[in-house]
C-alpha positions in Angstrom: -79.4 169.5 -23.7 -76.2 171.5 -23.9 -75.6 170.9 -20.2 -76.0 167.2 -20.7 -73.2 167.3 -23.4 -70.8 169.0 -21.0 -71.6 166.6 -18.2 -71.2 163.6 -20.6 -67.8 165.0 -21.8 -66.7 165.4 -18.2 -68.0 162.0 -17.3 -66.1 160.5 -20.3 -62.9 162.3 -19.2 -63.2 161.0 -15.6 -63.9 157.5 -16.9 -60.9 157.6 -19.2 -58.7 158.8 -16.2 -60.2 156.0 -14.1 -59.4 153.3 -16.8 -55.9 154.8 -17.2 -55.4 154.6 -13.4 -56.6 151.0 -13.4 -54.1 150.1 -16.2 -51.3 152.0 -14.3 -52.2 150.0 -11.2 -52.0 146.7 -13.1 -48.6 147.7 -14.5 -47.4 148.6 -11.0 -48.5 145.3 -9.6 -46.7 143.4 -12.4 -43.6 145.5 -11.8 -43.8 144.8 -8.0 -44.0 141.0 -8.7 -41.0 141.2 -11.1 -39.1 143.1 -8.4 -40.0 140.5 -5.8 -38.8 137.7 -8.1 -35.6 139.6 -8.9 -35.0 140.1 -5.2 -35.6 136.4 -4.5 -33.2 135.5 -7.3 -30.4 137.4 -5.4 -30.5 135.0 -2.5 -28.5 131.8 -2.6 -30.1 128.9 -0.8 -28.3 125.7 -0.1 -30.1 122.4 -0.7 -28.5 120.9 2.4 -26.3 121.9 5.4 -22.6 122.0 4.6 -19.4 123.9 4.4 -18.2 126.1 1.5 -14.9 124.7 0.4 -14.4 126.8 -2.8 -15.7 130.2 -3.8 -15.9 130.7 -7.6 -17.6 134.1 -7.8 -17.3 137.5 -6.2 -19.8 140.0 -5.0 -21.1 141.9 -8.1 -20.3 139.1 -10.6 -23.0 138.2 -13.0 -24.4 134.8 -12.5 -26.7 133.4 -15.2 -29.4 130.9 -14.3 -29.3 129.2 -17.8 -26.9 127.7 -18.2 -26.3 127.7 -14.4 -23.3 129.5 -13.1 -21.4 127.7 -10.3 -20.8 130.1 -7.5 -19.5 127.9 -4.7 -18.5 124.3 -4.0 -20.1 123.1 -0.9 -19.7 119.7 0.9 -21.4 118.0 3.8 -18.7 117.1 6.3 -20.9 115.7 9.1 -19.5 112.3 8.0 -16.2 111.8 6.2 -14.7 108.9 4.3 -11.2 107.8 5.1 -9.8 106.3 1.9 -7.0 103.8 2.6 -4.8 102.3 -0.2 -3.6 98.8 0.5 -1.2 96.5 -1.4 -2.7 93.8 -3.5 -1.6 90.9 -1.2 -3.9 92.4 1.5 -7.0 91.9 -0.6 -7.9 88.6 0.9 -7.0 89.7 4.5 -9.3 92.6 5.0 -13.1 92.5 5.6 -15.8 95.0 6.0 -16.4 95.9 9.6 -12.6 95.5 10.4 -11.4 97.9 13.1 -9.3 100.8 11.9 -7.3 103.1 14.1 -6.4 106.4 12.4 -4.0 109.0 13.8 -4.4 112.5 12.5 -1.0 114.1 13.3 -2.1 117.6 12.2 -4.9 117.5 14.9 -3.0 115.4 17.4 -6.0 113.1 17.4 -6.6 109.3 17.2 -9.9 107.8 16.0 -11.2 104.3 15.9 -13.7 103.3 13.3 -14.6 100.4 11.0 -14.2 99.6 7.4 -17.4 100.4 5.5 -16.4 99.3 2.0 -13.8 97.4 0.1 -13.1 98.4 -3.5 -12.3 95.0 -5.0 -10.5 96.2 -8.1 -6.7 96.5 -8.1 -5.1 99.5 -9.8 -2.6 98.0 -12.3 -0.2 100.9 -12.0 0.1 100.9 -8.2 -0.8 97.3 -7.5 -3.1 98.5 -4.8 -6.8 98.7 -3.9 -8.8 101.0 -1.7 -10.8 100.4 1.4 -13.1 103.1 2.8 -13.8 103.8 6.5 -16.6 106.2 7.5 -15.7 108.7 10.3 -18.5 110.6 12.0 -17.7 114.3 12.3 -20.6 115.9 14.3 -18.6 118.8 15.6 -17.1 119.5 12.1 -13.6 119.6 13.4 -12.2 117.2 10.8 -11.7 118.7 7.3 -11.7 117.0 3.9 -8.2 116.2 2.6 -6.5 115.5 6.0 -3.9 112.8 6.1 -3.9 110.0 8.6 -1.6 107.1 9.7 -3.7 104.0 9.7 -3.4 100.7 11.5 
């Protein structure tokens, strides 16, 4: 009977170690998943293809997710809008689809496109209104903010 007690005590010890190892394994699996999530949170993924035009954070800066921290400003420049201001008397003389020739002096380039939209409200300070032409930019050579001479 005494030998049974020793064997039972050893069995209980081994069983306790086994349960301890099981608990340690579960903790390690949780720690691994937390580490995977933390690693995934270190990667910035863009929701669309574009060009970064402004960097608002540096390597090593803390970026909170709530409220979100803006890290970069990104724009899609595969198609650009050419905003043209016209004097009020021109309002009745322009139409959507009208041909526009834009000369970009900084690039020594001339483009031909069409008016896509007319903003039919006149700015009371400048007595002008805007028309918008869309310019395809598949090679991404045009950059936002360029100036053009327009005819």
